[in-house]
C-alpha positions in Angstrom: 80.1 52.9 148.8 76.9 52.9 146.9 77.3 51.3 143.5 80.7 49.9 144.3 80.3 46.2 143.9 83.3 45.1 141.8 86.9 45.8 141.0 85.9 47.2 137.6 83.7 49.9 139.1 86.5 52.4 138.5 87.1 55.7 140.3 88.9 58.9 139.3 92.2 59.4 141.2 92.1 62.8 142.8 91.6 65.6 140.4 93.1 63.6 137.5 91.3 61.7 134.8 93.1 58.4 135.7 90.7 55.6 136.4 91.6 53.1 139.2 89.9 50.2 140.9 88.2 50.8 144.3 90.7 48.4 145.9 94.4 48.5 145.1 96.6 45.5 145.1 99.6 45.9 147.5 102.6 43.9 146.5 104.8 44.4 149.6 104.1 40.7 150.2 105.5 39.7 146.8 108.7 37.9 147.6 109.9 36.2 150.8 113.1 38.2 151.3 111.8 39.7 154.6 110.7 36.4 156.0 106.9 36.7 155.8 105.9 37.3 152.1 104.6 35.0 149.3 106.8 33.1 147.0 106.8 33.7 143.3 104.1 31.2 142.4 101.7 32.3 145.1 102.4 36.0 144.2 101.5 35.2 140.6 98.2 33.6 141.7 97.3 36.6 143.8 98.2 39.0 140.9 96.2 37.1 138.3 93.2 36.7 140.5 93.1 40.5 141.1 93.5 41.4 137.4 91.1 38.8 136.2 88.4 40.3 138.3 88.9 43.7 136.7 91.5 45.2 139.1 93.9 47.6 137.5 95.7 49.5 140.4 98.9 47.8 141.6 101.1 49.3 144.3 104.7 48.6 145.0 107.9 50.5 146.0 111.6 50.3 145.2 112.4 49.0 148.7 109.7 46.3 149.0 111.3 42.9 149.6 114.6 44.5 148.6 113.5 45.1 145.0 111.9 41.6 144.5 108.4 43.1 144.6 109.0 45.4 141.7 110.7 42.6 139.7 107.8 40.1 140.2 105.2 42.8 139.5 107.0 43.7 136.3 107.1 40.0 135.2 103.4 39.5 136.0 102.3 42.7 134.3 104.4 42.3 131.1 101.6 41.0 128.8 99.0 43.4 130.1 101.0 46.5 130.9 98.8 49.0 129.1 95.6 48.1 131.0 97.3 48.5 134.4 98.1 51.5 136.6 101.5 50.7 138.2 102.4 52.8 141.2 105.8 52.8 142.9 107.7 54.9 145.3 111.1 56.4 145.9 112.8 57.7 149.1 114.0 54.7 150.9 117.6 53.7 150.7 118.7 50.8 148.6 122.4 51.1 149.4 123.5 51.3 153.0 126.3 53.9 153.8 125.5 55.9 150.6 124.3 59.3 151.9 122.5 60.0 148.6 120.8 56.6 148.3 117.9 57.7 150.4 115.8 60.9 150.8 113.5 63.1 148.7 116.2 64.9 146.7 116.5 65.0 142.9 119.5 62.7 142.7 117.8 59.9 144.6 114.5 60.5 142.8 115.9 60.2 139.3 118.2 57.3 140.1 115.4 55.4 141.9 113.0 55.9 139.0 115.6 54.6 136.5 116.2 51.5 138.7 112.5 50.9 139.2 111.9 51.1 135.4 114.5 48.4 135.0 113.1 46.1 137.7 109.5 46.6 136.4 110.6 46.0 132.8 108.7 49.0 131.5 109.5 52.4 130.0 107.1 54.4 132.2 105.5 54.5 135.7 101.9 55.5 136.0 102.1 57.0 139.5 105.3 57.9 141.4 105.0 58.6 145.1 107.4 60.3 147.4 107.5 57.6 150.0 108.2 59.4 153.2 109.0 63.0 154.2 112.7 63.4 154.9 112.4 66.9 156.5 115.3 68.4 154.6 114.8 68.6 150.8 113.4 71.9 149.5 109.9 71.4 148.1 110.7 73.2 144.9 113.5 70.7 144.2 111.1 67.8 144.7 108.3 69.3 142.6 110.5 70.4 139.7 112.3 67.0 139.6 108.9 65.3 139.5 107.7 67.6 136.7 110.8 67.0 134.7 110.2 63.2 134.9 106.6 63.7 133.8 107.8 65.9 130.9 110.3 63.2 130.0 107.5 60.6 129.9 109.1 58.4 132.5 106.2 58.9 135.0 102.6 59.9 134.2 101.3 61.2 137.6 102.8 62.1 141.0 101.7 61.6 144.5 103.0 61.7 148.1 103.0 59.4 151.1 103.6 59.8 154.8 104.1 63.6 155.0 102.7 66.4 157.1 99.5 68.0 155.8 100.9 71.5 155.8 103.8 70.4 153.6 101.5 68.6 151.2 99.2 71.6 150.9 102.2 73.9 150.4 103.5 71.7 147.6 100.1 71.6 145.9 99.9 75.4 146.0 103.3 75.8 144.6 102.7 73.3 141.8 99.5 75.1 140.9 101.2 78.5 140.8 104.1 77.4 138.7 102.2 75.1 136.4 104.1 72.0 137.5 102.5 68.5 137.7 100.1 68.5 140.6 99.9 65.8 143.3 97.0 63.6 142.6 97.3 61.0 145.4 98.0 60.9 149.1 99.0 57.5 150.5 98.6 57.4 154.3 98.0 54.9 157.0 94.2 54.8 157.7 92.1 52.3 159.5 89.8 51.9 162.5 93.0 51.8 164.6 94.7 54.8 162.9 92.2 57.7 162.6 94.3 60.7 163.6 94.7 61.4 159.8 91.1 62.6 160.0 92.3 65.8 161.8 94.1 67.4 158.9 95.5 65.0 156.2 92.2 63.7 154.9 90.3 67.0 154.9 93.3 68.6 153.2 93.5 65.9 150.5 89.8 66.2 149.8 89.9 70.0 149.4 93.1 70.0 147.3 92.3 67.3 144.9 94.3 64.3 146.1 92.7 60.9 146.2 93.4 59.2 149.5 95.0 55.7 149.2 95.0 54.1 152.7 97.8 51.7 153.5 97.4 49.1 156.3 93.6 49.4 156.4 93.6 46.2 158.5 95.8 47.8 161.2 98.8 45.5 160.5 96.5 42.5 160.6 95.1 43.3 164.1 91.6 44.0 162.7 91.4 40.5 161.2 91.0 39.2 164.7 94.1 36.9 164.5 95.7 38.3 167.5 94.7 38.0 171.2 95.7 39.7 174.4 98.2 36.9 174.9 100.1 38.4 171.9 100.7 41.7 173.8 103.8 40.1 175.5 105.8 40.9 172.4 106.1 44.5 173.5 106.9 47.1 170.9 108.5 44.7 168.4 111.6 45.3 166.3 112.3 48.4 164.3 112.5 46.8 160.9 110.3 45.2 158.2 112.0 41.9 158.4 111.0 39.2 160.9 107.4 38.2 161.5 104.1 39.9 160.9 103.5 40.0 164.7 106.7 42.0 165.1 105.6 44.4 162.4 102.1 44.8 164.1 103.7 45.5 167.4 106.3 47.9 166.0 103.6 49.8 164.1 101.7 50.5 167.3 98.6 48.5 166.2 99.0 45.5 168.5 97.9 47.2 171.7 95.1 46.9 174.2 93.2 49.6 172.3 93.7 47.9 168.9 92.4 44.6 170.3 89.4 46.3 171.8 88.5 47.8 168.4 89.1 44.4 166.8 86.5 42.9 169.2 83.9 45.3 167.9 84.8 44.6 164.3 84.5 40.9 165.0 81.0 41.4 166.5 79.7 43.4 163.5 81.3 40.8 161.2 79.1 38.2 162.8 76.0 40.4 162.4 76.6 41.1 158.7 77.7 37.6 157.6 81.1 38.9 156.6 84.6 38.4 157.9 86.4 40.9 160.2 88.8 41.8 157.4 85.9 42.7 155.1 84.3 44.8 157.7 87.4 46.8 158.5 88.2 47.4 154.8 84.7 48.4 154.0 84.7 50.9 156.8 87.6 52.8 155.2 85.7 53.1 151.9 82.8 54.9 153.7 85.0 58.1 153.8 84.3 60.1 150.5 87.9 61.2 150.4 89.1 57.6 150.0 89.7 56.4 146.5 91.3 53.0 146.9 92.5 51.2 150.0 95.5 48.9 149.5 95.0 45.2 150.2 98.2 43.2 150.8 97.7 39.5 150.8 100.2 36.6 151.4 97.9 34.0 150.0 95.2 33.8 147.3 92.6 33.0 150.0 93.5 36.2 151.8 93.0 38.2 148.6 89.6 36.6 147.9 88.6 37.4 151.5 89.6 41.0 151.2 87.8 41.5 147.9 84.6 40.6 149.7 84.8 44.0 151.4 83.2 45.4 148.2 79.9 43.7 149.2 79.7 44.9 152.8 76.9 47.2 153.8 76.5 48.7 157.3 73.4 49.9 159.2 73.7 53.3 160.8 74.0 51.6 164.2 76.8 49.4 163.1 78.7 52.3 161.6 78.2 54.3 164.8 79.5 51.5 167.0 82.6 51.1 164.9 83.3 54.8 165.0 82.6 55.1 168.7 85.0 52.3 169.5 87.8 53.8 167.3 87.2 57.5 168.0 90.2 59.8 168.4 90.3 63.4 169.7 90.5 65.9 166.9 92.3 68.4 169.2 92.8 72.1 168.6 91.5 74.0 166.6 88.9 71.4 165.4 87.2 70.8 168.7 87.4 74.5 169.7 85.7 75.5 166.4 83.0 72.9 166.9 82.0 74.1 170.4 78.5 75.6 170.7 80.0 78.7 172.3 82.4 79.3 169.5 79.7 78.8 166.9 77.4 81.1 168.7 80.0 83.9 168.9 80.7 83.5 165.2 77.1 83.2 163.9 74.7 84.1 166.7 71.3 82.6 165.8 71.8 82.6 162.1 71.3 79.3 160.3 73.6 78.7 157.4 73.2 75.7 155.1 76.0 74.6 152.9 
């Protein structure tokens, strides 16, 4: 994080030349359609505060708050459209019982983009993500449709979210070989609570030129310290986005005994550094060199201001080690096998290789 002290210390997104802020503004909280978001006035205050401090990377999706998020984002961005990088997503259904309203296929992609353009009030989208892997659409269909939209000028760059590493790497190789628009961003869940992406997704992204954009870097709010073990009685929560944030935290698997144990360590280090738990948790994600811009999603202006303070956090080696020890996950095969002294010895003997 050296040198990253403000939202206008921009970073390149993946292997593109696109400049984005080191923290992205998530707008899933724009609109109260799901029961826990911000109303229009508070959403406007959040948006303006982010942009006024130099922030330019705004993240939404067609499905967020049933389309309200895109509508509000478009209204707020109208008089400053050219200075912003607007990212949205397609995949999720907007019409129940319509078999082609959801999924990764060309029909849904094209129609979703057209609808997003209308809601955003713009004639182009800076970054379009495939939102989640549907497991059925051929990758060539996805890539060619994305490239066609780039050629048409309706989207500038393409990315992917919530997909297996082997599929993403396969898609990137095909795009390179056929001269289609490459994937420049990988949006995935990444936090001290969710580190399994360090097995394959993050190393893949770094090697193949995709900037990592973490969502839920605060572990569905668990890493803020607002939940206690008394909250574990909620069980697994409901299977939808609507309801309460507590339901979402439980349904996402973040509100667990393990998650609360990690949150306790975060809280302790926050006290040592003079920062809040939210700032500590966010700052930790930015230590990974593959990460371009974690997404911060706030329901109030105060929450946004708190999250932006993550840019000022600095850790000692001991503090970082304690965070990583508390949140460690097993890398599994073949990573742990390849790292064993016996395996290294069989491959290299006593030869020392630097690089």
